[in-house]
N, C-alpha and C positions, 0 to 999 in steps of 0.2 A: 563413432562407429554404432550402428546399429544393423540388427536382423531382424528384430522380433514385435509386430505389429499384429494389431486385431482388427477383423473386417468383419462384415456379414451385413442382408438384407435385414430390414425392421421385421420383426416378428407382429404379426397382426393376425387377431381372431373374428370370427363371427360371433355375433351376441347370440346364444341358445338360452339364456338363462331365463326361467317365469318370473314374471311381475316386472315392476318396474325397473328399465335398467337404463341409466341417462347420462351422455356426455358430462363429465365432468366441468365442462366449462362453457358449453353453448345450451346445455341440458335436452339435446335433442335424444331422441330413444336412440338406443341401438338396438334393441330386439331384431334379428337377422341381419343387420349391417357389420361392415369391417370397422374394426376399433383397434387401438392399440393400449395395453397397458404398461403404464411407466410410474414407477413408486408409489405401487398399490392403486394408481387411478387409473380410470376408464376415458378415454377421449375418442372421438370419431378423428378420422384420417385427416380431415381439413383442419379441425384443433391443432392436432398434433403438428402439422406442419407450420402451424401460426404460433403456436406458445410453446411447444416442447422440441422442436429440431435443433439438433446443433447448426452451427454455421462451419461450413468449410472455411480452412485457412487460406485456402488457394484463392477461390471464386466468391468468396464471402457472401454466397447464397445459402440458403437453409437447407439442410439433406433432408429431404423428405421422407416420409412413411415408407413410400414404394421404390427410395434410393439405396444402393449399396454403398453403406459407410464402411471407413477405415480409420481407425485411431490409433496414435501414437505419442505417449507421453503427454497425456492430456490435451492434445489438438485432433482434431476431426478431419478429416477430408471426404468427398465422394471420391469413391474407387479411381474412377477417370481422372480426377484431379491430382491423385499422389502419383506424381510424376520428377523425372529430373530437373532441378533448376535450370539445368545449363543446355541440355539437349532434347527434353522434354519427354525422354521416354519413359512410359509407364512403368510402375515400378509395385504397385500392387501385390504381385507374387514374385518379386526378384528383391534379390540383397539391395541394399540402400546404402549411403552413409548420412548422417544427420550431423550437421555443421551450422552452428550459428543459425539456427533456428530454420535453416534449408537444407532440403533432401536432393541427394545425388547420386546416380548410378555408379557403379564400380568402377567402369570405363573414365568417368569425367572426374572421378577423385585422383587426380596425379599423384605421383610420388611425392612430388613437393606441399601437397595439402596433406597428406598422410602425416599423422603422430607418429610420433618415437615412441616404441616402449622404453620406459625408464630402468628396466631390466635390463634386455639385451641390447638396446639403442637400435634395434631394427625398425623399421615403418611398421605401422600397423594397417592392413588393408582392408574391405569391406570384406565382411563376411569372418574376420576372425573373434574371436572369444575374446574377451576383453575385460580388465577392473577398472574403474577410474576412481580417485579420489584426491579432490582438493586441487584439480586440474592438472593431475598427473595421473598417467594411463599406463598399463603394465599387458603383455598378453597374459593370460589367463594361466598359465604355466609358469611365467616368469614373476609370478608376485607371490614371494616365498617370503618364510620367518627370518628374521636377523639374526635368530638365534639356531634354530635348529635345519633351518634351510630347508626345509619340507614346504612344497608347494600349499599355498593358503587359498588361491585361488577365490571363489565366490564365497569360502566360507567367514565365520567371525575371524578379525583381528582387532589389535590394540595399538595405535600408534604412537609410539615415544620419541619425540625429536626428529630426526631422519630417518629412524628404524621403525618397523611392522611386525611384531608379534604374534603369534598363533595365542588361540586361549590357554593351551597346555604352559607354553614358554612363560607368558605374561603372569598366570599364576605363580610359577616357579619364582622368576625374578621380583617380580614388583607386588604380588598382593599381600597385605597385611592379613597377620595370621590372628585368631581368637586367643586370647587369653589363657580361656579354659578347655576348649576342645584341641586347640593347636592345628584347626584347617583353616584352609585359607578363606577368606573372605571374598568373594567374587560379586557380591554386588550387596548392598545396602549396608547392612553392619551401624553399629553405635559406636562411640567412644564415651568413656567416664574415667577422667583423670588420667587423660592421655593414653589411655588402653583400650586397644580395639576388641569389640566382642560382635558374635552373631546375636541379630536379635532374640533368637532362641535359645542362646546359651546364657544371655544376662537375664535370669529369673530368680524369684527368693528362695532362698535359700529352706524354708519351710513348705511350702506349698507349690512352687515351682510356677506360677504365675507371671508372664512378661513383668519386666518393670520399664521398659522403654516408654517414655511418654507419662510414665506414673511416679507417684509420689513414693520414694522407699526411703530406707534408712541402712547406712553401713556401719556393722560391727563387727570389728577384727578380722577384715577381710572376706566377709560375710553379707550378703544384701537381702533385706525383708521387705516384701510389702506393710503399708501401713496398718493393716490387720493383724497380721502375724507378727510383729514388732511389739503392737500392744498385748497381745496375747499371750506371746511367749518368751519375749527378749527383754521389754520394756521394765524398767525399775518403778515397783509402786511406792506411790506416795503416803508419805508415814500420816498423813493427816487425815486424805477422803481416801485411801486405799486404791484411786484408782490408776492407769498406767499414767506415767511420767514420757510423753512421745515426742515432747521439742516441738511439736505442730501445734498453730495455733494458739488460744489463750493459755497461758501459763508455761509459754516456752521458756521462761526463767527460770530457773530452778535455785532450791538451797539446799546446801548438803551441809550436815555435822556428823560427826561420828558415826559413819557407814551408812546414816540414813538420808531419806532425800524427801524434799517435799516441794510441791508446786507453791511459786511465790506469794500466789493467794491463799496458801492453805498453810502458810509459816505466820499463825498468830498465837498470841499469847491464850493460854489453857484457861484463865480467868476472865480479863475485860475484852478477848476477842482482837486486841490490836493488832494488827497487821505488822511483823515484825522484819519483812523482808528489807535488807540492807539498814536495821536499825540494831541498836544492842539489846541482847537479851540473856535468860537465865536457864539452862538446861537443866532440869531437876526431877529426878524420879521418872524418866523417859518423857517428861511434857516440856513445854516451853511457855516461858513467862516473861513477860515485861520485867525490867527493875522493879517499877512499884509495886507489881503483884507478888514479886518474889519476896518483897520485903514483910510482906504480911503473912505468909507461909507458917 
């Protein structure tokens, strides 16, 4: 079903600009001549007809600059070619039906040819406002929400199987709710550990920087960006006194009696032998290898 088309003669101008002003294609001067401006380019009438004109789907000829053009759904006609495929009645200014890439007047659109509304099962005739979705069609006022029964018409809707929901009902019945603000996530959102979040709610507990797509650390249900974790949360290495972040070099940690070390910092106080995953002696708050410990 169709009732909307766009038509009009080609808009052209007479060149009055000072200086050199040429056709984009043939380079002839346009000063004082008629020309057409299309997509920021200026061209003479002859070049427009040759290079830029749309082709009429009916007669297969170019629609020249001086011709009146009509277009519907990315197809173009001379206004005199836009006519009923059965009786050839001109339809440039009348209601028409589009079916299988053909145009028909309301008289030639028989009741047998007319589609039926999926809501009321009555036929949809030329001029009716309607809604189409996946080869199904409704009168505009018959396209209603499966939950609240309010008319959706040409508004936004969400399909679910055989049902259709308005935005409000879909949000109530199906939308996930953010674990932080408990509001519905209508678009986008992220998931962490099977829990949904708004992107703007999944932020660093200290600086509120958005964490989606960034490296972060979780500590007791709080989330921190790398910088805040280093500066405010991470344990400090008992050896080098720098934060133990678990990122990059030193991701392995040695812990003993409430203290922690980067694995590369856990070495003998005297001989500097690395003792990660080796026997060691802890004496006077220092780490020693067994050999050095005997010499104390």
